C-alpha positions as semicolon CSV with decimal commas, in nm:
position;residue;x (nm);y (nm);z (nm)
1;X;2,728;0,174;1,191
2;X;2,508;0,509;1,257
3;X;2,335;0,540;1,528
4;X;2,590;0,454;1,791
5;X;2,368;0,521;2,174
6;X;2,361;0,227;2,328
7;X;2,016;0,215;2,456
8;X;2,140;0,031;2,792
9;X;2,368;0,352;2,893
10;X;2,055;0,616;2,870
11;X;1,791;0,686;3,164
12;X;1,462;0,653;3,116
13;X;1,397;0,980;2,936
14;X;1,674;0,873;2,720
15;X;1,493;0,556;2,598
16;X;1,180;0,723;2,517
17;X;1,363;0,991;2,309
18;X;1,526;0,676;2,153
19;X;1,233;0,487;2,099
20;X;1,109;0,814;1,948
21;X;1,341;0,913;1,738
22;X;1,398;0,536;1,582
23;X;1,053;0,512;1,549
24;X;1,013;0,828;1,356
25;X;1,289;0,715;1,100
26;X;1,148;0,368;1,028
27;X;0,764;0,572;0,982
28;X;0,949;0,807;0,776
29;X;1,095;0,531;0,587
30;X;0,856;0,323;0,530
31;X;0,655;0,595;0,377
32;X;0,944;0,669;0,153
33;X;0,926;0,284;0,025
34;X;0,562;0,290;-0,007
35;X;0,590;0,644;-0,174
36;X;0,836;0,534;-0,400
37;X;0,655;0,244;-0,552
38;X;0,305;0,393;-0,580
39;X;0,505;0,647;-0,774
40;X;0,675;0,334;-1,012
41;X;0,299;0,246;-1,072
42;X;0,283;0,552;-1,259
43;X;0,525;0,403;-1,518
44;X;0,344;0,170;-1,732
45;X;0,660;-0,029;-1,859
46;X;0,739;-0,072;-1,511
47;X;0,431;-0,117;-1,328
48;X;0,313;-0,491;-1,404
49;X;0,653;-0,583;-1,243
50;X;0,642;-0,285;-0,927
51;X;0,287;-0,389;-0,855
52;X;0,294;-0,773;-0,841
53;X;0,675;-0,841;-0,713
54;X;0,844;-0,539;-0,571
55;X;0,585;-0,324;-0,385
56;X;0,451;-0,667;-0,176
57;X;0,853;-0,738;-0,157
58;X;0,946;-0,353;-0,022
59;X;0,617;-0,310;0,175
60;X;0,781;-0,642;0,373
61;X;1,149;-0,481;0,410
62;X;1,103;-0,280;0,758
63;X;0,944;-0,548;0,958
64;X;1,182;-0,799;0,784
65;X;1,507;-0,574;0,883
66;X;1,345;-0,581;1,254
67;X;1,301;-0,980;1,299
68;X;1,622;-1,022;1,109
69;X;1,868;-0,768;1,338
70;X;1,662;-0,939;1,634
71;X;1,826;-1,272;1,599
72;X;2,158;-1,143;1,497
73;X;2,464;-1,062;1,718
74;X;2,621;-1,226;2,018
75;X;2,433;-1,589;2,050
76;X;2,392;-1,612;2,418
77;X;2,156;-1,333;2,382
78;X;1,991;-1,343;2,029
79;X;1,775;-1,605;2,174
80;X;1,663;-1,357;2,427
81;X;1,626;-1,052;2,168
82;X;1,440;-1,347;1,896
83;X;1,121;-1,258;2,125
84;X;1,135;-0,890;1,973
85;X;1,132;-0,975;1,641
86;X;0,822;-1,234;1,690
87;X;0,637;-0,982;1,888
88;X;0,695;-0,772;1,535
89;X;0,595;-1,060;1,317
90;X;0,260;-1,119;1,547
91;X;0,206;-0,769;1,569
92;X;0,273;-0,667;1,272
93;X;0,023;-0,940;1,113
94;X;-0,256;-0,910;1,384
95;X;-0,235;-0,498;1,363
96;X;-0,257;-0,503;1,041
97;X;-0,524;-0,751;1,035
98;X;-0,772;-0,556;1,292
99;X;-0,714;-0,230;1,369
100;X;-0,687;-0,104;1,039
101;X;-0,949;-0,303;0,910
102;X;-1,180;-0,230;1,136
103;X;-1,106;0,129;1,034
104;X;-1,146;0,118;0,682
105;X;-1,447;-0,063;0,727
106;X;-1,567;0,240;0,911
107;X;-1,457;0,492;0,719
108;X;-1,553;0,293;0,351
109;X;-1,905;0,187;0,514
110;X;-2,234;0,283;0,310
111;X;-2,557;0,197;0,395
112;X;-2,690;-0,171;0,349
113;X;-3,013;-0,203;0,186
114;X;-3,277;-0,411;0,080
115;X;-3,340;-0,747;0,274
116;X;-3,046;-0,893;0,073
117;X;-2,793;-0,617;0,256
118;X;-2,684;-0,467;-0,114
119;X;-2,422;-0,182;-0,043
120;X;-2,550;0,125;-0,152
121;X;-2,267;0,215;-0,388
122;X;-2,416;0,407;-0,645
123;X;-2,723;0,605;-0,441
124;X;-2,745;0,995;-0,324
125;X;-2,625;0,981;-0,022
126;X;-2,420;0,669;0,003
127;X;-2,449;0,683;0,382
128;X;-2,756;0,827;0,557
129;X;-2,752;1,001;0,900
130;X;-3,093;0,786;1,031
131;X;-3,126;0,511;1,238
132;X;-2,890;0,555;1,559
133;X;-2,636;0,291;1,689
134;X;-2,844;0,019;1,602
135;X;-2,882;0,110;1,247
136;X;-2,459;0,216;1,222
137;X;-2,371;-0,106;1,361
138;X;-2,598;-0,362;1,137
139;X;-2,721;-0,120;0,861
140;X;-2,432;-0,013;0,720
141;X;-2,067;-0,174;0,592
142;X;-1,925;-0,268;0,287
143;X;-1,899;-0,488;-0,004
144;X;-1,659;-0,769;-0,021
145;X;-1,538;-0,832;-0,368
146;X;-1,392;-1,146;-0,506
147;X;-1,034;-1,023;-0,506
148;X;-1,081;-0,947;-0,144
149;X;-1,218;-1,336;-0,049
150;X;-0,918;-1,506;-0,311
151;X;-0,687;-1,313;-0,097
152;X;-0,815;-1,408;0,236
153;X;-0,831;-1,782;0,121
154;X;-0,464;-1,725;-0,017
155;X;-0,390;-1,558;0,361
156;X;-0,513;-1,897;0,505
157;X;-0,275;-2,144;0,335
158;X;0,051;-1,900;0,368
159;X;-0,015;-1,999;0,731
160;X;0,101;-2,399;0,686
161;X;0,512;-2,309;0,782
162;X;0,356;-2,192;1,107
163;X;0,271;-2,585;1,145
164;X;0,571;-2,695;1,021
165;X;0,789;-2,541;1,323
166;X;0,497;-2,528;1,565
167;X;0,453;-2,932;1,537
168;X;0,849;-3,055;1,676
169;X;0,802;-2,714;1,924
170;X;0,511;-2,885;2,087
171;X;0,654;-3,189;2,162
172;X;1,057;-3,084;2,205
173;X;1,130;-2,987;2,607
174;X;1,442;-2,883;2,783
175;X;1,725;-2,605;2,734
176;X;1,686;-2,387;2,447
177;X;1,980;-2,566;2,317
178;X;1,841;-2,876;2,290
179;X;1,513;-2,761;2,147
180;X;1,701;-2,566;1,889
181;X;1,891;-2,901;1,761
182;X;1,562;-3,104;1,748
183;X;1,385;-2,834;1,574
184;X;1,660;-2,778;1,308
185;X;1,550;-2,984;0,989
186;X;1,183;-2,902;1,088
187;X;1,338;-2,529;1,016
188;X;1,488;-2,618;0,734
189;X;1,174;-2,779;0,599
190;X;1,009;-2,461;0,700
191;X;1,202;-2,242;0,514
192;X;1,199;-2,447;0,208
193;X;0,821;-2,426;0,226
194;X;0,870;-2,055;0,291
195;X;1,062;-1,977;0,009
196;X;0,826;-2,159;-0,212
197;X;0,521;-2,029;-0,125
198;X;0,666;-1,614;-0,139
199;X;0,803;-1,754;-0,481
200;X;0,418;-1,896;-0,581
201;X;0,261;-1,579;-0,448
202;X;0,480;-1,352;-0,616
203;X;0,407;-1,552;-0,916
204;X;0,059;-1,538;-0,887
205;X;0,049;-1,176;-0,809
206;X;0,221;-1,186;-1,147
207;X;-0,067;-1,367;-1,357
208;X;-0,334;-1,154;-1,195
209;X;-0,098;-0,791;-1,284
210;X;-0,068;-1,004;-1,661
211;X;-0,464;-1,053;-1,661
212;X;-0,539;-0,665;-1,542
213;X;-0,724;-0,748;-1,236
214;X;-0,465;-0,586;-1,033
215;X;-0,632;-0,283;-1,233
216;X;-0,799;-0,125;-0,945
217;X;-0,448;-0,045;-0,753
218;X;-0,322;0,119;-1,066
219;X;-0,639;0,340;-1,113
220;X;-0,597;0,430;-0,720
221;X;-0,262;0,528;-0,798
222;X;-0,324;0,753;-1,083
223;X;-0,577;0,956;-0,906
224;X;-0,451;0,949;-0,578
225;X;-0,066;1,092;-0,784
226;X;-0,340;1,318;-0,989
227;X;-0,505;1,496;-0,641
228;X;-0,160;1,532;-0,529
229;X;-0,020;1,749;-0,799
230;X;0,264;1,434;-0,835
231;X;0,143;1,412;-1,208
232;X;-0,082;1,577;-1,479
233;X;-0,299;1,344;-1,631
234;X;-0,128;1,330;-1,972
235;X;0,173;1,240;-1,760
236;X;-0,014;0,931;-1,625
237;X;-0,154;0,805;-1,927
238;X;0,056;0,939;-2,230
239;X;0,276;0,614;-2,197
240;X;-0,058;0,391;-2,140
241;X;-0,239;0,472;-2,456
242;X;0,113;0,435;-2,647
243;X;0,140;0,067;-2,516
244;X;-0,196;0,020;-2,586
245;X;-0,203;0,131;-2,922
246;X;0,127;0,021;-3,022
247;X;0,248;0,401;-2,988
248;X;0,101;0,494;-3,319
249;X;0,146;0,824;-3,442
250;X;-0,059;1,114;-3,593
251;X;-0,050;1,307;-3,860
252;X;-0,107;1,662;-3,893
253;X;-0,133;1,965;-3,597
254;X;-0,447;2,046;-3,361
255;X;-0,695;1,798;-3,225
256;X;-0,863;1,778;-3,555
257;X;-0,607;1,643;-3,687
258;X;-0,652;1,364;-3,501
259;X;-0,852;1,103;-3,610
260;X;-0,794;0,737;-3,435
261;X;-1,051;0,647;-3,185
262;X;-0,940;0,514;-2,851
263;X;-0,943;0,151;-2,801
264;X;-1,225;0,021;-2,548
265;X;-0,955;-0,056;-2,293
266;X;-0,838;0,295;-2,267
267;X;-1,205;0,438;-2,265
268;X;-1,270;0,200;-1,956
269;X;-0,936;0,290;-1,799
270;X;-0,983;0,701;-1,843
271;X;-1,356;0,651;-1,748
272;X;-1,210;0,475;-1,396
273;X;-0,960;0,781;-1,345
274;X;-1,209;1,049;-1,443
275;X;-1,584;0,953;-1,311
276;X;-1,536;1,036;-0,968
277;X;-1,397;1,381;-1,017
278;X;-1,640;1,432;-1,326
279;X;-1,943;1,432;-1,083
280;X;-1,788;1,623;-0,817
281;X;-1,696;1,947;-1,120
282;X;-2,083;1,885;-1,243
283;X;-2,247;2,120;-0,989
284;X;-2,609;2,112;-1,122
285;X;-2,564;1,726;-1,131
286;X;-2,708;1,696;-1,491
287;X;-2,406;1,521;-1,672
288;X;-2,276;1,753;-1,837
289;X;-1,992;2,034;-1,839
290;X;-1,965;2,370;-1,986
291;X;-1,641;2,550;-2,132
292;X;-1,606;2,718;-1,810
293;X;-1,582;2,356;-1,578
294;X;-1,394;2,178;-1,843
295;X;-1,160;2,445;-1,784
296;X;-1,114;2,401;-1,404
297;X;-1,131;2,018;-1,441
298;X;-0,835;1,985;-1,660
299;X;-0,659;2,282;-1,463
300;X;-0,734;2,050;-1,146
301;X;-0,557;1,727;-1,349
302;X;-0,262;1,953;-1,371
303;X;-0,283;2,032;-1,742
304;X;-0,212;2,384;-1,895
305;X;-0,495;2,429;-2,141
306;X;-0,629;2,794;-2,295
307;X;-0,964;2,934;-2,405
308;X;-0,848;2,827;-2,775
309;X;-0,829;2,451;-2,715
310;X;-1,085;2,430;-2,491
311;X;-1,312;2,602;-2,765
312;X;-1,170;2,345;-3,015
313;X;-1,242;2,059;-2,805
314;X;-1,588;2,175;-2,784
315;X;-1,626;2,220;-3,143
316;X;-1,547;1,820;-3,191
317;X;-1,746;1,680;-2,928
318;X;-2,021;1,965;-2,856
319;X;-2,248;1,801;-3,178
320;X;-2,585;2,015;-3,049
321;X;-2,387;2,320;-2,974
322;X;-2,517;2,315;-2,577
323;X;-2,215;2,457;-2,474
324;X;-2,172;2,137;-2,285
325;X;-2,022;1,791;-2,290
326;X;-2,181;1,460;-2,187
327;X;-1,938;1,238;-1,985
328;X;-1,841;1,019;-2,295
329;X;-1,799;1,296;-2,478
330;X;-1,548;1,421;-2,215
331;X;-1,353;1,094;-2,181
332;X;-1,283;1,137;-2,576
333;X;-1,176;1,506;-2,541
334;X;-0,961;1,375;-2,242
335;X;-0,814;1,104;-2,498
336;X;-0,743;1,390;-2,833
337;X;-0,546;1,596;-2,551
338;X;-0,374;1,333;-2,399
339;X;-0,267;1,229;-2,752
340;X;-0,219;1,576;-2,851
341;X;0,009;1,663;-2,530
342;X;0,264;1,354;-2,634
343;X;0,350;1,460;-2,962
344;X;0,299;1,825;-3,011
345;X;0,458;1,966;-2,677
346;X;0,696;1,662;-2,647
347;X;0,839;1,855;-2,966
348;X;0,870;2,197;-2,841
349;X;0,968;2,141;-2,493
350;X;1,338;2,087;-2,386
351;X;1,428;1,759;-2,275
352;X;1,518;1,669;-1,909
353;X;1,902;1,724;-1,966
354;X;1,837;2,089;-2,086
355;X;1,611;2,128;-1,782
356;X;1,822;2,034;-1,581
357;X;2,098;2,244;-1,733
358;X;1,919;2,526;-1,657
359;X;1,813;2,454;-1,330
360;X;2,190;2,468;-1,235
361;X;2,234;2,780;-1,374
362;X;2,004;2,929;-1,145
363;X;2,224;2,871;-0,887
364;X;2,248;2,644;-0,565
365;X;1,974;2,823;-0,328
366;X;1,682;2,842;-0,612
367;X;1,793;2,493;-0,729
368;X;1,697;2,347;-0,351
369;X;1,351;2,565;-0,396
370;X;1,288;2,467;-0,695
371;X;1,382;2,091;-0,557
372;X;1,153;2,139;-0,308
373;X;0,801;2,224;-0,537
374;X;0,916;1,960;-0,813
375;X;0,622;1,749;-0,765
376;X;0,414;2,035;-0,873
377;X;0,691;2,155;-1,104
378;X;0,683;1,866;-1,348
379;X;0,314;1,866;-1,448
380;X;0,361;2,188;-1,718
381;X;0,646;1,942;-1,863
382;X;0,599;1,675;-2,151
383;X;0,444;1,366;-2,062
384;X;0,751;1,150;-2,134
385;X;1,040;1,421;-1,913
386;X;0,748;1,380;-1,653
387;X;0,831;0,982;-1,650
388;X;1,165;1,018;-1,653
389;X;1,169;1,253;-1,369
390;X;0,903;0,995;-1,170
391;X;1,135;0,705;-1,262
392;X;1,443;0,917;-1,072
393;X;1,243;0,971;-0,794
394;X;1,087;0,665;-0,704
395;X;1,429;0,510;-0,729
396;X;1,555;0,786;-0,504
397;X;1,266;0,744;-0,273
398;X;1,330;0,347;-0,275
399;X;1,687;0,404;-0,162
400;X;1,680;0,611;0,036
401;X;1,364;0,463;0,263
402;X;1,522;0,138;0,239
403;X;1,924;0,272;0,377
404;X;1,710;0,396;0,657
405;X;1,568;0,081;0,755
406;X;1,928;-0,119;0,749
407;X;2,067;0,213;0,948
408;X;1,741;0,226;1,255
409;X;1,610;-0,131;1,220
410;X;1,917;-0,273;1,465
411;X;1,924;-0,002;1,719
412;X;1,549;-0,011;1,728
413;X;1,559;-0,338;1,829
414;X;1,790;-0,294;2,120
415;X;1,570;0,038;2,256
416;X;1,224;-0,220;2,292
417;X;1,451;-0,513;2,484
418;X;1,606;-0,228;2,698
419;X;1,226;-0,130;2,745
420;X;1,112;-0,449;2,812
421;X;1,370;-0,526;3,073
422;X;1,308;-0,159;3,298
423;X;0,916;-0,192;3,276
424;X;0,958;-0,584;3,336
425;X;0,784;-0,750;3,091
426;X;0,868;-1,002;2,810
427;X;0,988;-0,840;2,534
428;X;0,730;-0,956;2,323
429;X;0,470;-0,787;2,424
430;X;0,635;-0,454;2,391
431;X;0,749;-0,528;2,023
432;X;0,404;-0,634;1,930
433;X;0,226;-0,274;1,995
434;X;0,560;-0,059;1,986
435;X;0,708;-0,241;1,657
436;X;0,366;-0,184;1,438
437;X;0,339;0,166;1,500
438;X;0,676;0,237;1,336
439;X;0,709;-0,024;1,038
440;X;0,299;-0,018;0,937
441;X;0,197;0,334;0,948
442;X;0,225;0,427;0,613
443;X;0,000;0,110;0,509
444;X;-0,273;0,190;0,789
445;X;-0,268;0,584;0,622
446;X;-0,329;0,414;0,286
447;X;-0,565;0,203;0,399
448;X;-0,801;0,476;0,536
449;X;-0,706;0,725;0,234
450;X;-0,870;0,424;0,008
451;X;-1,114;0,354;0,221
452;X;-1,277;0,703;0,281
453;X;-1,364;0,735;-0,093
454;X;-1,633;0,490;-0,047
455;X;-1,645;0,283;-0,344
456;X;-1,636;-0,058;-0,426
457;X;-1,298;-0,039;-0,592
458;X;-1,130;0,156;-0,292
459;X;-1,253;-0,070;-0,044
460;X;-1,141;-0,366;-0,241
461;X;-0,779;-0,233;-0,304
462;X;-0,773;-0,126;0,049
463;X;-0,848;-0,465;0,212
464;X;-0,574;-0,622;-0,007
465;X;-0,353;-0,436;0,075
466;X;-0,407;-0,580;0,413
467;X;-0,410;-0,908;0,326
468;X;-0,118;-0,888;0,106
469;X;0,113;-0,752;0,434
470;X;-0,022;-1,029;0,593
471;X;0,068;-1,310;0,346
472;X;0,438;-1,165;0,321
473;X;0,452;-1,204;0,685
474;X;0,369;-1,586;0,667
475;X;0,628;-1,657;0,355
476;X;0,900;-1,371;0,329
477;X;0,960;-1,240;0,704
478;X;0,874;-1,630;0,857
479;X;1,166;-1,743;0,647
480;X;1,381;-1,533;0,801
481;X;1,281;-1,692;1,143
482;X;1,345;-2,040;0,962
483;X;1,682;-1,931;0,809
484;X;1,781;-1,760;1,218
485;X;1,648;-2,090;1,377
486;X;1,823;-2,336;1,121
487;X;2,161;-2,159;1,055
488;X;2,221;-1,983;1,428
489;X;2,105;-2,292;1,628
490;X;1,800;-2,047;1,803
491;X;1,486;-2,209;1,923
492;X;1,124;-2,171;1,821
493;X;0,945;-2,134;2,168
494;X;0,635;-1,920;2,113
495;X;0,333;-2,193;2,121
496;X;0,089;-1,898;2,235
497;X;0,247;-1,653;1,993
498;X;0,205;-1,920;1,694
499;X;-0,160;-1,993;1,798
500;X;-0,258;-1,588;1,803
501;X;-0,132;-1,547;1,516
502;X;-0,320;-1,850;1,316
503;X;-0,621;-1,789;1,518
504;X;-0,641;-1,430;1,349
505;X;-0,576;-1,515;0,975
506;X;-0,805;-1,819;1,004
507;X;-1,109;-1,636;1,151
508;X;-1,046;-1,297;0,927
509;X;-0,967;-1,488;0,624
510;X;-1,318;-1,693;0,704
511;X;-1,515;-1,386;0,787
512;X;-1,418;-1,247;0,408
513;X;-1,590;-1,526;0,226
514;X;-1,944;-1,325;0,243
515;X;-2,037;-1,034;0,022
516;X;-2,076;-0,794;0,298
517;X;-1,915;-0,703;0,634
518;X;-2,153;-0,499;0,858
519;X;-1,966;-0,246;1,109
520;X;-2,061;-0,409;1,400
521;X;-1,785;-0,729;1,234
522;X;-1,589;-0,400;1,223
523;X;-1,609;-0,351;1,573
524;X;-1,530;-0,736;1,673
525;X;-1,259;-0,752;1,426
526;X;-1,093;-0,417;1,568
527;X;-1,135;-0,607;1,955
528;X;-0,938;-0,902;1,825
529;X;-0,649;-0,704;1,857
530;X;-0,618;-0,679;2,216
531;X;-0,805;-0,966;2,288
532;X;-0,448;-1,144;2,096
533;X;-0,261;-1,018;2,354
534;X;-0,495;-1,158;2,648
535;X;-0,519;-1,500;2,452
536;X;-0,128;-1,502;2,394
537;X;-0,090;-1,407;2,828
538;X;-0,352;-1,691;2,893
539;X;-0,160;-1,937;2,704
540;X;0,163;-1,848;2,846
541;X;0,015;-1,885;3,201
542;X;-0,094;-2,220;3,146
543;X;0,220;-2,377;3,071
544;X;0,228;-2,267;2,646
545;X;0,644;-2,203;2,655
């Protein structure tokens, strides 16, 4: 299997090159998986399943692959290389709950006003420059939603399998073979509990999706995709509206022929998607947009709309003939435009098969150029065609990302083990620090992207995703170790590491039960990452494994 370079046969420079090469490949893989999963959230028929099952599962694949390959191979070396997997597990869990968490608080912090320290999410500006360092640390922060609090509780509950395997590990001593034999049935019990927790966790996410409480994530993905030009407003919302209204069709032609009123659910979703952008385009801050601003707004939402269409919308919604429309009127205008795009434009434009055929006639070179510009090109297509292309691209990205993970995880384990040997360090510490840089970079970047929006909803999305990643490590990823211990006869001799993993999750899980989190607490949370390394080293120094 490629790549075939043996890490033990290269020099120090070559080893560093291999680490950065394999690390970059895994980074690209995790981005492919993340972006592909995000695209599937734009497909309403799949959004519930993707958001609740596919997204958390595929997000854990890069870490899980490193952990799996660390326990495979020759049994005489598997026990030692398993430390690389444990380091990846601990590093991934602790890093995600400390460094990106603290940075998200700093990126998303606003002023905490009043005696009750209420986050200033509605003020202008949200974050003032007054007060100096003391105000920054104690007078700014974020609000913690009930979703984040519940995620913290769930994360703490899913640490139970660690106690199952760690209990006997505290009392069993001797050669690894003897310890492994004594832990075998406990590993089986831990495996069962991990899988049960994994299924329960996914069931909870499915319920959350069915109840609509994961709407924040979906809305955030739609807003991000609109900003990046991956889809038009019609492409993102047309099928959502059709599903909500039973795919009802409208008679006649033109905006005046659309007589149905949008449901409260659709109005709320459109407001969530467009509210922040509306405020940015409202230059004079009077809560209205004129014709020029509306046309620019639609263009930036990747919609091709002419002067006549804008005039038609204003004829219908500018009741006082003031030449401007308010936010509520603009939302209904967007609804009309989306409905019109889904009916009239779909009839007049070519089907996706015809588009692909036309591209193929232009020659291979031009086809390659058009493929590179695909994210912008599809915005001009009818909504149903956009949905088809989105699904095709999403599954392609997921396949490529998963393939890269399978190819590069095994040699990455060998490289980290070689780095540990040459640096005369335990493999755990090397993988604890280096593995998350490759496998969790996409989660770190995504959390910063959402947090810097400085809204209560986007900070909730950012922090909930980090908690979800930790819960997946506690269930899906830990089940891999339980299986390796039971089926391969390996020993769990990681008491110090286990204590660090559990301690960090309990500390953070308790901290998110409050209503706010200050920047000072964020500094403490970031410091937990290096402190956890010192904790492991200190515990090992006094005899814990």
